[in-house]
C-alpha positions in Angstrom: 0.0 24.8 -4.0 -0.8 25.9 -0.4 1.4 24.8 2.6 1.1 23.9 5.9 2.0 24.4 9.5 2.1 21.4 11.7 -0.9 22.5 14.0 -2.9 22.2 10.6 -1.1 18.9 9.7 -2.0 17.4 12.6 -6.1 18.5 12.8 -6.5 17.6 9.6 -5.3 14.2 10.3 -6.8 13.7 13.4 -3.4 13.4 15.6 -0.8 15.5 18.0 1.5 18.1 16.9 4.2 15.9 18.0 3.0 13.2 15.7 3.3 15.1 13.1 6.8 16.0 14.3 7.8 12.5 14.9 6.6 11.8 11.2 8.9 14.5 10.1 11.4 13.8 11.7 11.7 9.9 10.9 11.5 11.1 7.4 7.9 9.8 6.1 6.2 13.3 5.9 8.4 15.6 3.7 8.6 19.0 5.6 10.3 22.6 4.0 10.5 26.5 5.6 7.9 29.3 4.8 8.9 32.6 4.7 8.8 33.7 8.4 11.2 30.5 8.9 8.4 27.5 10.3 8.5 24.5 9.2 5.5 23.6 6.8 4.5 21.0 4.5 3.1 21.4 1.3 -0.3 20.5 0.3 0.2 17.9 -2.8 2.9 16.7 -0.4 0.2 16.2 2.5 -2.3 14.8 0.3 -0.3 11.9 -0.8 1.2 10.9 2.3 -2.8 11.4 3.9 -3.7 9.2 1.1 -1.2 6.8 1.8 -2.1 6.4 5.9 -5.7 6.6 5.3 -6.9 2.4 5.7 -10.4 1.7 5.5 -12.0 -1.3 8.2 -12.0 -3.8 4.9 -15.6 -4.8 4.1 -17.3 -7.9 6.1 -19.9 -8.3 3.3 -17.3 -9.8 0.8 -20.2 -8.3 -1.6 -19.0 -6.7 -5.8 -20.9 -3.2 -6.3 -19.8 -0.8 -8.7 -20.0 2.3 -5.5 -16.5 2.6 -4.9 -17.6 4.5 -1.6 -17.8 1.7 0.8 -17.5 2.8 4.9 -17.6 0.5 7.5 -18.2 1.4 10.6 -20.9 0.6 14.0 -24.4 1.6 13.9 -24.3 4.1 17.1 -28.6 5.0 16.4 -31.7 3.8 15.1 -34.3 6.3 15.4 -37.6 5.3 14.0 -41.8 4.9 13.3 -44.2 3.3 12.0 -42.8 3.7 8.3 -39.4 5.7 8.7 -35.7 5.3 10.2 -32.5 7.5 10.2 -29.7 5.1 11.3 -26.2 6.4 12.2 -23.0 5.1 11.6 -19.7 6.4 12.9 -17.1 4.7 10.3 -14.0 6.4 11.7 -13.9 10.1 12.1 -16.9 9.8 9.3 -20.5 10.2 10.6 -23.0 9.0 8.1 -26.4 9.6 8.0 -29.3 7.0 6.4 -33.1 7.1 6.0 -34.4 3.8 5.0 -37.5 2.3 6.0 -37.9 0.8 9.4 -39.0 -2.1 7.6 -35.5 -2.3 5.6 -34.2 -2.0 10.0 -35.8 -4.8 11.2 -34.6 -6.9 8.1 -31.2 -6.1 8.8 -31.6 -6.1 12.3 -29.4 -2.7 12.8 -29.4 -1.6 16.3 -27.2 0.6 17.9 -23.2 -1.4 18.1 -24.3 -3.8 14.9 -21.2 -3.8 12.3 -22.5 -1.9 8.9 -21.2 -0.6 5.8 -22.7 2.6 4.8 -22.3 2.2 0.7 -22.7 5.7 -1.1 -23.6 6.1 -4.7 -24.2 10.0 -5.7 -24.8 11.6 -8.9 -23.6 14.5 -7.7 -21.1 15.3 -4.8 -20.2 19.1 -3.4 -16.8 20.6 -3.2 -15.9 23.0 -1.2 -13.5 25.3 0.1 -12.7 27.9 2.6 
């Protein structure tokens, strides 16, 4: 399992190095030493910590559905012509882009600043590693 330096942990979790140090000092995140004596976090430990810290915004629709990948966010951009539209939603640190009909944009009242839920139902998810 890989080990991550505090600066890498901070970058991956979107926090400062000092926050990572505080988590370790408070016992919220376990750390060890690498061969060079630097403090590091085990990859499996980091993955579990990241999962426990992830707080998705609640889905305001209250609709049950089979898709598990729902991302609540704010519409940041709508570009449309007579037929099609591109809608960008900022969901936490993630930007989700949807292509849909301009009619759908009008019916949903989508405009920058609108609250929206991006629902992703995909048959393929591509995973890459460095």
